[in-house]
Phi, psi and omega in degrees: 000138177255150178225148173250116185261355185301311184272329179297313181297338177276346178275164180292159186305319183291320174290327174301318183288329178293310186292327178296313181305311179301314179307312185292322180299314182294321179294320183299312183294326178287322176298322173293319177299317179296324182294314184289316180291324182282331174295313175300318175297315184297315182293321188285331179262025181290342178260356179284146182236160174285146180296309183276346180228084183292345180280347188248118181282151182286349179301327179307316181287321178292330184294347177290330185292304181292325182294311177300321178293324182289317179298319178291325178296315179305316185291319180296320173301314183297322175291322175303314182295312176305320181294316178295319177293326183294317181295311181299323178294319179291327175288331174284329173301316189285331184275353178277000000 
């Protein structure tokens, strides 16, 4: 995943955090879509077979889409939680 920091770095810290949160939410929504679509694709291709290996279903290939998206979603959620904890820790330090 790429990010362009040129414009965002010039914004105030609070605006940077809002943009980062929006970015994580967009990524999460896309990954949820990939999980749903990939699952449907996997189910639809369960009877399709490889040409050279008739005993192996093509669904095993398509299964990489929802599994990969689920792992990326887990990573994105972990980053979101770390970002929230980072914000909460800084807020607690200021109040002391």
